[in-house]
gemmi code that builds the backbone of each chain (N, CA, C; Angstrom):
import gemmi

chains = {
    "A": [
        ("ASP", (0.796, -1.379, 0.097), (0.050, -0.168, -0.004), (0.601, 1.207, 0.134)),
        ("ALA", (0.871, 2.272, -0.821), (1.062, 3.065, -0.862), (0.557, 4.429, 0.147)),
        ("LYS", (2.095, 5.049, 1.650), (1.849, 5.587, 2.539), (2.410, 7.049, 2.528)),
        ("THR", (2.238, 7.051, 3.222), (2.790, 8.759, 3.359), (3.577, 8.857, 5.047)),
        ("THR", (4.400, 9.862, 4.726), (4.942, 10.227, 6.612), (5.170, 11.588, 6.661)),
        ("GLN", (4.131, 12.135, 7.437), (4.241, 13.686, 7.866), (4.763, 13.641, 9.344)),
        ("PRO", (5.361, 14.898, 9.648), (5.584, 14.990, 10.907), (4.099, 15.343, 11.945)),
        ("ASN", (4.640, 14.962, 13.059), (2.988, 14.787, 13.847), (2.406, 16.433, 14.072)),
        ("SER", (3.390, 17.301, 14.584), (3.424, 18.807, 14.517), (4.390, 19.391, 14.218)),
        ("MET", (3.226, 20.747, 13.988), (4.475, 21.888, 13.645), (4.138, 23.175, 13.778)),
        ("GLU", (5.028, 24.223, 14.335), (4.623, 25.638, 14.585), (5.163, 26.974, 13.719)),
        ("SER", (4.603, 27.316, 13.779), (4.666, 28.777, 12.802), (4.173, 29.724, 13.456)),
        ("ASN", (4.583, 30.793, 12.892), (4.356, 32.540, 13.404), (3.230, 32.840, 12.221)),
        ("GLU", (2.488, 33.963, 12.346), (0.996, 34.317, 11.475), (2.036, 35.216, 10.966)),
        ("GLU", (1.106, 34.997, 9.479), (2.127, 35.677, 8.595), (3.415, 35.802, 8.326)),
        ("GLU", (3.960, 34.545, 8.391), (5.261, 34.012, 7.606), (4.834, 32.351, 6.521)),
        ("PRO", (5.751, 32.430, 6.106), (5.654, 31.084, 5.375), (5.559, 30.056, 6.125)),
        ("VAL", (5.149, 28.630, 5.762), (5.125, 27.288, 6.080), (5.333, 26.459, 5.235)),
        ("HIS", (6.341, 25.588, 5.962), (6.431, 24.700, 4.579), (6.391, 23.059, 5.518)),
        ("LEU", (5.506, 22.687, 4.922), (5.207, 21.087, 5.363), (5.402, 20.174, 4.849)),
        ("PRO", (6.246, 18.972, 5.153), (7.420, 18.046, 4.872), (6.214, 17.024, 4.311)),
        ("CYS", (6.230, 16.388, 3.073), (5.871, 14.486, 3.063), (7.047, 13.913, 2.720)),
        ("ASN", (6.857, 12.831, 2.435), (7.725, 11.559, 2.448), (6.854, 10.697, 1.781)),
        ("HIS", (6.979, 10.399, 1.027), (6.233, 8.679, -0.057), (7.247, 8.535, -0.738)),
        ("SER", (8.417, 7.264, -0.347), (9.407, 6.639, -0.799), (8.485, 6.019, -1.408)),
        ("THR", (7.219, 4.643, -1.760), (6.797, 3.963, -2.620), (5.899, 4.391, -3.534)),
        ("ILE", (5.675, 5.684, -3.633), (5.339, 6.673, -4.529), (5.392, 5.287, -6.358)),
        ("SER", (3.976, 5.245, -6.913), (4.509, 4.857, -8.245), (4.234, 6.052, -9.132)),
        ("GLY", (4.391, 5.593, -10.426), (4.760, 6.448, -11.327), (3.431, 6.965, -11.518)),
        ("THR", (1.966, 6.619, -11.504), (1.337, 7.177, -11.764), (0.366, 7.792, -10.458)),
        ("ASP", (0.912, 7.865, -9.100), (0.139, 8.088, -8.058), (0.167, 9.602, -7.990)),
        ("TYR", (-0.927, 10.181, -7.954), (-0.596, 11.583, -7.690), (-1.052, 12.028, -6.211)),
        ("ILE", (-0.087, 12.802, -5.775), (-0.074, 13.629, -4.774), (-0.892, 14.514, -3.926)),
        ("HIS", (-1.885, 14.385, -3.582), (-2.844, 15.209, -2.721), (-2.943, 15.483, -1.085)),
        ("TRP", (-3.057, 16.874, -1.799), (-3.480, 17.355, 0.091), (-4.500, 17.906, 0.379)),
        ("TYR", (-4.753, 17.832, 1.908), (-5.837, 18.046, 1.986), (-5.549, 18.704, 3.655)),
        ("ARG", (-6.807, 19.604, 4.038), (-6.678, 19.994, 5.591), (-8.150, 19.815, 6.207)),
        ("GLN", (-7.943, 19.908, 7.128), (-9.052, 19.483, 8.385), (-9.070, 20.547, 9.514)),
        ("LEU", (-10.196, 21.735, 9.597), (-10.225, 22.230, 10.752), (-11.211, 21.439, 11.735)),
        ("PRO", (-11.193, 21.529, 12.847), (-11.487, 21.471, 13.906), (-13.366, 21.428, 13.811)),
        ("SER", (-13.740, 19.862, 13.727), (-15.463, 20.018, 13.957), (-15.995, 20.249, 11.999)),
        ("GLN", (-15.053, 20.347, 11.355), (-15.257, 20.311, 9.893), (-14.756, 18.854, 9.119)),
        ("GLY", (-15.152, 18.602, 8.304), (-14.545, 17.723, 7.347), (-13.659, 18.244, 6.658)),
        ("PRO", (-12.565, 17.619, 6.022), (-11.086, 17.950, 4.999), (-12.047, 18.654, 4.322)),
        ("GLU", (-10.757, 19.220, 3.820), (-10.830, 20.059, 2.357), (-9.449, 20.141, 1.591)),
        ("TYR", (-10.417, 20.298, 0.285), (-9.232, 19.967, -0.230), (-8.494, 21.150, -0.811)),
        ("VAL", (-6.706, 20.812, -0.764), (-5.388, 22.162, -0.960), (-5.378, 21.873, -2.527)),
        ("ILE", (-4.929, 21.037, -2.787), (-4.055, 20.775, -3.754), (-3.424, 19.811, -4.462)),
        ("HIS", (-3.269, 19.480, -5.528), (-2.924, 18.216, -5.783), (-1.686, 18.376, -7.139)),
        ("GLY", (-0.927, 17.090, -7.262), (-0.047, 17.376, -8.532), (0.624, 15.730, -9.244)),
        ("LEU", (1.032, 15.974, -9.993), (1.575, 13.891, -10.953), (3.356, 14.617, -10.785)),
        ("THR", (3.621, 15.498, -11.142), (5.394, 15.474, -11.129), (5.498, 17.113, -11.037)),
        ("SER", (5.396, 18.180, -11.542), (5.426, 19.315, -11.984), (5.025, 20.058, -10.234)),
        ("ASN", (5.809, 21.599, -10.080), (4.944, 21.903, -9.071), (3.667, 22.121, -9.565)),
        ("VAL", (3.222, 22.528, -8.682), (1.577, 23.381, -8.752), (1.402, 24.703, -7.849)),
        ("ASN", (0.499, 25.299, -8.271), (0.215, 26.912, -7.892), (-1.229, 26.750, -7.795)),
        ("ASN", (-1.819, 27.603, -6.337), (-3.421, 27.794, -6.726), (-3.751, 29.003, -5.631)),
        ("ARG", (-4.484, 29.245, -5.837), (-4.766, 30.215, -4.719), (-4.467, 29.897, -2.851)),
        ("MET", (-4.695, 28.692, -3.026), (-4.576, 28.617, -1.851), (-2.548, 28.091, -1.118)),
        ("ALA", (-2.283, 27.475, -1.972), (-0.981, 27.167, -1.318), (-0.014, 26.592, -2.975)),
        ("SER", (1.038, 26.197, -2.452), (1.490, 25.996, -3.641), (2.413, 24.667, -3.428)),
        ("LEU", (2.665, 23.700, -4.348), (2.940, 21.942, -4.316), (4.463, 22.301, -4.589)),
        ("ALA", (5.598, 21.281, -3.690), (6.482, 21.714, -4.653), (6.957, 19.541, -4.351)),
        ("ILE", (7.357, 19.416, -5.714), (7.426, 17.743, -5.633), (9.077, 17.265, -5.770)),
        ("ALA", (9.356, 16.300, -5.427), (11.030, 16.385, -5.215), (11.158, 15.725, -6.953)),
        ("GLU", (12.287, 15.970, -7.453), (12.171, 14.994, -9.087), (12.362, 13.613, -8.757)),
        ("ASP", (12.549, 13.121, -7.977), (12.570, 11.358, -7.807), (11.085, 11.213, -6.975)),
        ("ARG", (10.087, 12.784, -7.043), (8.996, 12.031, -6.259), (8.936, 11.495, -4.808)),
        ("LYS", (9.582, 11.051, -4.871), (9.545, 10.576, -3.497), (9.124, 11.619, -1.966)),
        ("SER", (9.150, 12.566, -2.322), (8.828, 13.619, -1.343), (8.366, 14.624, -1.705)),
        ("SER", (7.707, 15.736, -1.328), (6.935, 16.843, -1.419), (6.656, 17.568, -0.105)),
        ("THR", (6.550, 18.921, -0.589), (6.643, 20.445, -0.001), (5.155, 21.032, 0.055)),
        ("LEU", (3.878, 21.431, 1.282), (3.330, 21.965, 1.167), (3.714, 23.095, 1.334)),
        ("ILE", (3.676, 24.348, 0.919), (4.014, 25.228, 1.340), (3.236, 26.520, 1.270)),
        ("LEU", (2.324, 27.340, 2.379), (1.632, 28.425, 2.799), (2.285, 29.270, 2.731)),
        ("HIS", (1.899, 30.486, 1.900), (3.265, 31.526, 1.878), (2.971, 32.594, 2.751)),
        ("ARG", (1.959, 32.817, 3.571), (1.943, 33.995, 4.546), (0.552, 32.631, 5.836)),
        ("ALA", (1.587, 31.945, 6.580), (0.147, 31.837, 6.915), (-0.938, 32.456, 8.284)),
        ("THR", (-1.984, 32.158, 8.320), (-2.975, 33.213, 8.906), (-3.657, 31.940, 10.377)),
        ("LEU", (-3.794, 32.942, 11.590), (-4.215, 31.722, 11.930), (-5.189, 31.015, 11.657)),
        ("ARG", (-6.735, 31.154, 10.604), (-7.337, 30.425, 10.032), (-7.240, 29.227, 9.379)),
        ("ASP", (-5.134, 29.342, 9.198), (-4.788, 28.215, 8.726), (-4.408, 26.779, 9.555)),
        ("ALA", (-4.952, 27.262, 10.328), (-3.921, 26.160, 11.844), (-5.730, 24.900, 11.689)),
        ("ALA", (-4.798, 24.023, 11.399), (-4.987, 22.648, 10.766), (-4.531, 21.563, 10.775)),
        ("VAL", (-4.783, 20.379, 10.612), (-4.158, 19.083, 10.486), (-4.661, 19.052, 8.999)),
        ("TYR", (-3.262, 19.011, 8.324), (-2.645, 19.315, 6.838), (-2.536, 17.184, 6.533)),
        ("TYR", (-3.223, 16.232, 5.557), (-2.652, 15.679, 5.271), (-2.386, 15.586, 4.067)),
        ("CYS", (-1.593, 14.573, 3.929), (-0.643, 14.119, 2.753), (-1.229, 12.586, 2.282)),
        ("ILE", (-1.531, 12.230, 0.858), (-1.994, 11.321, 0.979), (-2.064, 10.714, -0.889)),
        ("LEU", (-2.120, 9.918, -1.080), (-1.615, 9.393, -2.448), (-2.465, 8.724, -3.176)),
        ("ARG", (-2.809, 8.755, -3.972), (-4.261, 8.455, -4.984), (-3.686, 7.671, -5.643)),
        ("VAL", (-4.009, 6.469, -5.646), (-3.158, 5.108, -5.944), (-4.256, 5.017, -7.294)),
        ("MET", (-3.659, 4.954, -8.474), (-4.359, 5.386, -9.937), (-4.136, 3.319, -10.229)),
        ("ASP", (-4.595, 2.352, -9.611), (-4.719, 1.116, -10.821), (-6.918, 0.821, -10.693)),
        ("SER", (-6.923, -0.283, -10.843), (-8.073, -0.676, -10.816), (-8.562, -0.967, -9.273)),
        ("ASN", (-7.677, -0.780, -8.054), (-8.202, -0.588, -6.956), (-8.240, 0.902, -6.272)),
        ("TYR", (-8.885, 1.553, -6.988), (-8.666, 3.133, -6.858), (-8.831, 3.200, -5.405)),
        ("GLN", (-7.932, 3.698, -4.690), (-7.875, 4.261, -2.746), (-7.350, 5.132, -2.438)),
        ("LEU", (-7.785, 5.771, -1.467), (-6.609, 6.457, -1.325), (-6.370, 6.352, 0.686)),
        ("ILE", (-5.037, 6.275, 0.597), (-3.931, 5.914, 2.316), (-4.221, 7.256, 3.042)),
        ("TRP", (-4.923, 7.500, 4.000), (-4.630, 8.379, 4.803), (-3.531, 8.029, 5.595)),
        ("GLY", (-2.352, 9.148, 6.286), (-1.867, 9.104, 7.477), (-2.660, 9.503, 8.312)),
        ("ALA", (-1.974, 9.910, 9.562), (-2.377, 10.935, 10.830), (-2.136, 11.951, 10.733)),
        ("GLY", (-1.619, 12.884, 9.312), (-1.298, 13.947, 8.940), (-0.244, 15.099, 9.768)),
        ("THR", (-0.746, 16.126, 9.943), (0.443, 17.400, 10.370), (-0.299, 18.426, 11.092)),
        ("LYS", (-0.297, 18.530, 12.400), (-1.331, 19.094, 12.753), (-0.323, 20.768, 13.057)),
        ("LEU", (-1.039, 21.777, 12.182), (-0.006, 23.195, 12.220), (-0.804, 24.158, 13.403)),
        ("ILE", (0.308, 24.681, 14.029), (-0.101, 25.690, 15.034), (0.591, 26.773, 14.729)),
        ("ILE", (-0.594, 27.519, 14.727), (0.358, 29.662, 14.051), (-0.177, 29.791, 15.218)),
        ("LYS", (0.828, 30.656, 15.831), (1.466, 31.249, 16.675), (1.380, 33.150, 16.170)),
        ("PRO", (0.228, 33.831, 17.214), (-0.176, 35.276, 17.096), (1.566, 35.732, 16.840)),
    ],
    "B": [
        ("LYS", (-22.359, 26.823, -6.405), (-22.886, 25.439, -6.358), (-23.031, 24.334, -4.925)),
        ("ALA", (-23.860, 24.149, -4.845), (-24.092, 23.890, -3.591), (-23.056, 22.822, -3.038)),
        ("GLY", (-22.036, 22.432, -1.686), (-21.346, 21.211, -1.469), (-22.121, 20.097, -1.422)),
        ("VAL", (-21.139, 19.340, -0.950), (-21.910, 18.100, -0.383), (-22.675, 17.587, 0.978)),
        ("THR", (-23.676, 17.370, 0.871), (-24.802, 17.188, 2.426), (-25.106, 15.850, 2.687)),
        ("GLN", (-24.444, 15.953, 3.971), (-24.659, 14.520, 4.691), (-25.737, 14.835, 5.987)),
        ("THR", (-26.701, 13.631, 6.005), (-27.689, 13.882, 6.869), (-28.069, 12.480, 7.173)),
        ("PRO", (-28.503, 12.483, 8.584), (-28.709, 13.750, 9.534), (-26.991, 13.998, 10.443)),
        ("ARG", (-26.833, 15.681, 10.806), (-25.414, 15.411, 11.133), (-25.224, 14.930, 12.472)),
        ("TYR", (-26.056, 14.720, 13.358), (-25.847, 13.550, 14.550), (-27.007, 12.754, 14.899)),
        ("LEU", (-26.556, 11.412, 15.347), (-27.348, 10.390, 16.023), (-27.246, 9.686, 16.736)),
        ("ILE", (-27.907, 9.810, 17.755), (-27.211, 8.852, 19.038), (-27.895, 6.729, 18.522)),
        ("LYS", (-27.404, 6.195, 18.609), (-28.230, 5.026, 18.757), (-28.103, 3.619, 20.044)),
        ("THR", (-28.347, 2.615, 20.186), (-28.145, 1.758, 20.953), (-27.520, 0.260, 20.649)),
        ("ARG", (-26.540, -0.372, 20.997), (-26.021, -1.353, 20.124), (-27.186, -2.131, 19.426)),
        ("GLY", (-26.555, -3.059, 18.594), (-27.537, -3.674, 17.877), (-28.667, -2.993, 16.986)),
        ("GLN", (-28.477, -1.668, 17.270), (-29.399, -1.075, 16.235), (-28.822, -0.676, 14.580)),
        ("GLN", (-29.852, -1.262, 13.478), (-28.438, -0.304, 12.461), (-29.046, 1.249, 12.119)),
        ("VAL", (-28.190, 2.194, 11.392), (-28.191, 3.449, 10.946), (-28.207, 3.123, 9.433)),
        ("THR", (-28.673, 4.495, 9.141), (-28.351, 4.944, 6.923), (-28.031, 6.271, 7.695)),
        ("LEU", (-26.809, 6.291, 6.720), (-26.784, 8.147, 6.158), (-27.009, 8.195, 4.878)),
        ("SER", (-27.015, 9.464, 4.965), (-27.090, 9.561, 3.369), (-26.232, 10.917, 2.875)),
        ("CYS", (-25.723, 10.988, 1.614), (-25.097, 11.589, 1.281), (-25.573, 12.237, -0.415)),
        ("SER", (-26.016, 13.422, -0.572), (-25.763, 14.149, -1.583), (-24.837, 14.705, -2.175)),
        ("PRO", (-24.215, 14.499, -3.354), (-22.651, 15.068, -3.793), (-23.067, 15.913, -4.864)),
        ("ILE", (-22.068, 16.455, -4.605), (-21.768, 17.841, -5.527), (-22.355, 17.649, -6.835)),
        ("SER", (-23.840, 18.481, -7.914), (-23.951, 18.443, -8.575), (-22.784, 17.845, -9.954)),
        ("GLY", (-23.083, 17.158, -10.701), (-22.402, 16.859, -12.089), (-21.182, 15.688, -10.924)),
        ("HIS", (-21.212, 15.225, -10.106), (-20.111, 14.272, -9.926), (-20.414, 13.328, -9.615)),
        ("ARG", (-19.821, 11.933, -9.779), (-20.220, 10.944, -10.214), (-19.737, 10.009, -9.536)),
        ("SER", (-18.913, 10.485, -8.349), (-18.219, 9.566, -7.637), (-18.102, 9.836, -5.971)),
        ("VAL", (-18.821, 9.258, -5.200), (-18.897, 9.389, -3.814), (-17.845, 8.315, -3.372)),
        ("SER", (-16.979, 8.533, -2.058), (-16.738, 7.625, -1.207), (-16.834, 7.896, 0.516)),
        ("TRP", (-16.489, 7.292, 0.608), (-17.045, 7.499, 2.889), (-16.118, 6.834, 3.258)),
        ("TYR", (-15.502, 7.246, 4.176), (-14.702, 7.537, 5.423), (-15.330, 7.873, 6.939)),
        ("GLN", (-14.820, 6.455, 7.572), (-14.720, 6.314, 9.037), (-13.680, 7.553, 9.409)),
        ("GLN", (-14.357, 8.176, 10.615), (-12.851, 9.095, 11.343), (-13.033, 9.448, 12.254)),
        ("THR", (-12.209, 8.602, 13.384), (-11.976, 7.890, 14.706), (-10.852, 8.599, 15.527)),
        ("PRO", (-10.833, 9.241, 16.844), (-9.690, 10.131, 17.107), (-8.368, 8.532, 17.117)),
        ("GLY", (-8.619, 7.461, 17.703), (-7.670, 6.157, 17.699), (-7.188, 5.964, 16.172)),
        ("GLN", (-7.892, 5.773, 15.412), (-7.765, 5.489, 13.940), (-7.416, 6.400, 12.616)),
        ("GLY", (-7.759, 7.454, 12.876), (-7.903, 8.387, 11.589), (-9.116, 8.625, 11.225)),
        ("LEU", (-8.208, 8.626, 9.638), (-9.603, 8.618, 8.546), (-9.097, 6.866, 7.693)),
        ("GLN", (-10.214, 6.273, 7.455), (-10.500, 5.153, 7.207), (-10.972, 5.299, 5.811)),
        ("PHE", (-10.747, 4.755, 4.581), (-11.667, 4.823, 3.985), (-12.925, 3.233, 3.939)),
        ("LEU", (-13.620, 3.455, 3.390), (-14.939, 2.404, 3.660), (-14.894, 1.982, 2.501)),
        ("PHE", (-15.752, 2.754, 1.141), (-16.486, 2.373, -0.494), (-15.924, 3.687, -1.021)),
        ("GLU", (-15.820, 3.159, -1.985), (-16.276, 4.003, -3.136), (-16.819, 3.881, -3.955)),
        ("TYR", (-18.367, 4.379, -5.018), (-19.138, 4.267, -5.602), (-18.928, 5.006, -6.620)),
        ("PHE", (-19.167, 5.346, -8.135), (-19.235, 5.746, -9.456), (-20.063, 4.777, -10.651)),
        ("SER", (-20.976, 5.883, -10.690), (-22.104, 5.307, -11.271), (-23.293, 4.338, -11.223)),
        ("GLU", (-23.510, 4.266, -9.425), (-24.107, 3.017, -8.811), (-23.458, 1.728, -9.104)),
        ("THR", (-22.168, 1.848, -9.135), (-21.282, 0.912, -8.843), (-20.187, 1.111, -7.967)),
        ("GLN", (-20.395, -0.007, -6.793), (-18.943, -0.266, -5.871), (-17.673, -0.529, -6.449)),
        ("ARG", (-17.246, 0.392, -6.517), (-15.841, 0.766, -7.698), (-14.624, -0.095, -6.455)),
        ("ASN", (-14.436, 0.295, -5.155), (-13.481, -0.393, -4.501), (-14.297, -0.557, -2.658)),
        ("LYS", (-13.397, -0.906, -2.129), (-13.987, -1.110, -0.861), (-12.439, -0.979, -0.304)),
        ("GLY", (-12.744, -0.448, 0.987), (-11.743, -0.797, 2.266), (-12.372, -1.753, 2.980)),
        ("ASN", (-11.324, -2.326, 4.359), (-11.486, -3.376, 5.020), (-11.873, -3.303, 6.020)),
        ("PHE", (-13.297, -3.141, 6.446), (-14.155, -3.036, 7.070), (-15.376, -4.261, 6.847)),
        ("PRO", (-15.988, -4.363, 7.933), (-16.626, -6.232, 8.053), (-18.105, -5.379, 7.125)),
        ("GLY", (-18.865, -6.696, 7.024), (-20.115, -6.986, 5.595), (-21.471, -6.244, 6.649)),
        ("ARG", (-20.571, -5.583, 7.908), (-22.276, -5.029, 8.280), (-22.291, -3.578, 7.880)),
        ("PHE", (-20.915, -2.805, 6.847), (-20.870, -2.142, 6.740), (-20.935, -1.882, 5.209)),
        ("SER", (-21.862, -1.135, 4.463), (-22.953, -1.529, 3.503), (-22.944, 0.046, 3.125)),
        ("GLY", (-23.120, -0.101, 0.939), (-23.201, 0.781, 0.761), (-24.264, 0.794, -0.514)),
        ("ARG", (-24.491, 2.039, -1.149), (-25.372, 2.199, -2.089), (-25.219, 3.290, -2.624)),
        ("GLN", (-25.634, 3.556, -4.048), (-25.462, 5.055, -5.039), (-26.301, 4.762, -6.003)),
        ("PHE", (-27.781, 5.628, -5.872), (-28.409, 5.696, -6.851), (-28.510, 6.665, -7.720)),
        ("SER", (-29.323, 6.624, -8.922), (-29.023, 7.133, -10.641), (-28.811, 8.679, -10.459)),
        ("ASN", (-29.089, 9.193, -9.431), (-28.928, 10.653, -9.128), (-27.581, 10.973, -8.822)),
        ("SER", (-26.396, 9.841, -8.480), (-25.122, 10.276, -7.660), (-25.845, 9.951, -6.273)),
        ("ARG", (-26.666, 10.057, -5.883), (-26.908, 10.378, -4.412), (-26.809, 8.745, -3.168)),
        ("SER", (-25.942, 9.451, -2.300), (-25.607, 7.685, -1.592), (-25.664, 7.467, -0.490)),
        ("GLU", (-26.008, 6.180, -0.260), (-26.674, 5.901, 1.097), (-25.501, 4.752, 2.088)),
        ("MET", (-25.185, 5.045, 3.394), (-24.640, 3.687, 3.170), (-25.120, 3.077, 5.276)),
        ("ASN", (-25.015, 2.066, 5.289), (-26.135, 1.489, 6.017), (-24.549, 0.816, 6.952)),
        ("VAL", (-24.766, 0.665, 8.562), (-24.716, -0.067, 9.274), (-25.417, -0.970, 10.154)),
        ("SER", (-25.504, -2.262, 9.973), (-26.168, -2.739, 11.256), (-25.423, -3.736, 11.616)),
        ("THR", (-26.179, -3.785, 13.276), (-26.078, -4.121, 14.379), (-24.785, -3.788, 14.863)),
        ("LEU", (-25.302, -2.276, 15.507), (-24.368, -1.636, 16.033), (-23.202, -1.894, 17.101)),
        ("GLU", (-21.909, -1.709, 17.216), (-21.290, -1.933, 17.779), (-21.021, -0.562, 18.391)),
        ("LEU", (-20.234, -0.387, 19.956), (-19.682, 0.737, 20.728), (-18.681, 1.097, 19.663)),
        ("GLY", (-17.866, 0.685, 19.092), (-17.078, 0.425, 18.338), (-16.799, 1.628, 16.980)),
        ("ASP", (-18.243, 1.700, 16.665), (-19.132, 2.136, 15.330), (-18.764, 3.754, 15.263)),
        ("SER", (-18.818, 3.958, 17.139), (-19.023, 5.352, 17.620), (-18.429, 6.499, 16.291)),
        ("ALA", (-18.451, 7.217, 15.236), (-17.426, 7.841, 14.897), (-17.977, 8.872, 13.987)),
        ("LEU", (-16.917, 9.842, 13.399), (-17.404, 10.575, 12.629), (-17.766, 9.951, 11.141)),
        ("TYR", (-18.655, 9.595, 10.506), (-18.972, 9.364, 9.007), (-18.851, 10.246, 7.798)),
        ("LEU", (-17.965, 10.455, 7.157), (-17.297, 11.180, 6.090), (-18.064, 10.746, 4.472)),
        ("CYS", (-18.454, 11.420, 3.987), (-18.991, 11.319, 2.479), (-17.611, 12.657, 1.724)),
        ("ALA", (-17.375, 12.180, 0.544), (-16.599, 13.027, -0.486), (-17.116, 12.188, -1.929)),
        ("SER", (-17.550, 13.609, -2.670), (-17.646, 13.733, -3.785), (-16.798, 14.272, -4.404)),
        ("SER", (-16.343, 13.430, -5.731), (-14.920, 13.400, -6.787), (-15.878, 13.923, -8.099)),
        ("PRO", (-15.062, 14.917, -8.959), (-15.133, 15.079, -10.801), (-13.761, 14.700, -11.078)),
        ("PRO", (-14.058, 14.053, -12.181), (-13.251, 13.122, -13.085), (-11.535, 13.550, -12.872)),
        ("THR", (-11.191, 15.184, -12.440), (-10.424, 15.565, -12.286), (-9.542, 14.401, -10.738)),
        ("GLY", (-10.528, 14.230, -9.759), (-9.965, 13.517, -8.837), (-10.412, 14.098, -7.549)),
        ("GLU", (-9.858, 15.112, -7.251), (-10.127, 16.052, -6.188), (-11.279, 15.766, -5.010)),
        ("LEU", (-11.412, 15.178, -4.010), (-12.184, 15.172, -2.458), (-12.975, 16.204, -2.185)),
        ("PHE", (-14.202, 16.370, -2.414), (-15.372, 17.213, -1.766), (-15.738, 17.213, -0.702)),
        ("PHE", (-15.259, 16.900, 0.765), (-16.095, 16.328, 1.757), (-17.396, 17.600, 2.277)),
        ("GLY", (-18.273, 16.456, 3.032), (-19.261, 17.173, 3.680), (-18.964, 17.161, 5.143)),
        ("GLU", (-20.016, 17.601, 5.657), (-19.528, 18.255, 7.154), (-19.443, 16.842, 8.070)),
        ("GLY", (-19.787, 15.784, 7.528), (-19.558, 14.591, 8.258), (-21.089, 14.415, 9.179)),
        ("SER", (-21.448, 12.860, 9.581), (-22.377, 12.540, 10.306), (-21.958, 11.990, 11.612)),
        ("ARG", (-22.144, 12.919, 12.808), (-21.337, 12.299, 13.673), (-22.338, 10.895, 14.426)),
        ("LEU", (-22.027, 9.674, 14.516), (-22.782, 8.403, 15.261), (-22.007, 8.445, 17.055)),
        ("THR", (-23.199, 8.145, 17.762), (-22.928, 8.194, 19.203), (-23.342, 6.802, 19.122)),
        ("VAL", (-22.880, 5.251, 19.801), (-23.901, 4.244, 19.532), (-23.181, 4.077, 20.964)),
        ("LEU", (-24.048, 3.749, 21.864), (-24.777, 3.589, 23.277), (-24.697, 1.318, 23.555)),
    ],
}
model = gemmi.Model(1)
for chain_id, residues in chains.items():
    chain = gemmi.Chain(chain_id)
    for i, (resn, *xyz) in enumerate(residues, 1):
        res = gemmi.Residue()
        res.name, res.seqid = resn, gemmi.SeqId(i, " ")
        for name, pos in zip(("N", "CA", "C"), xyz):
            atom = gemmi.Atom()
            atom.name, atom.element = name, gemmi.Element(name[0])
            atom.pos, atom.b_iso = gemmi.Position(*pos), 0.0
            res.add_atom(atom)
        chain.add_residue(res)
    model.add_chain(chain)
structure = gemmi.Structure()
structure.add_model(model)
structure.setup_entities()
């Protein structure tokens, strides 16, 4: 099973950039890297996803290593509303399509 | 565009009873997946439906079942409830590009 490894928690100061790392050494060539975040008492929220190239959207940027065995979610300017659990997951693209969820990283933003 | 709607939001059942949870996906999304979230186990994949067919199933006992209707709405059923089934049940719908859009969940308490 394709799995990801993330730090349990990270702290950052408000209005500073945040780099959330994720290791996925067993990634397959067709697996997409997805990031979601979950605020307290809410369902997970889609953040960004990519395959090989770095990706940017209005919420964040995703930097993917050249060997694809790791990736980094970048929040360019963290706010208190970005405090959440961030999940890095792999979408396994085969006949048994499935998403494997790890424990995620709890991001704490200090004012 | 309306988001994913799950009903009921909260419910309390007793051991041995059965429960049915409902999910209305985002209009146009044909894929619906279900997850169980508990503090100890995190997010665990239950099953995924696409065009009324179960496309994939997680590692849960047969007491957990689901179905999808022609309008893409989905239901999941848990029979013979156990205390350990107390959890937040999340539904997500997906467009062909693969992102998951989650509802706010149905919180089940089994007494």
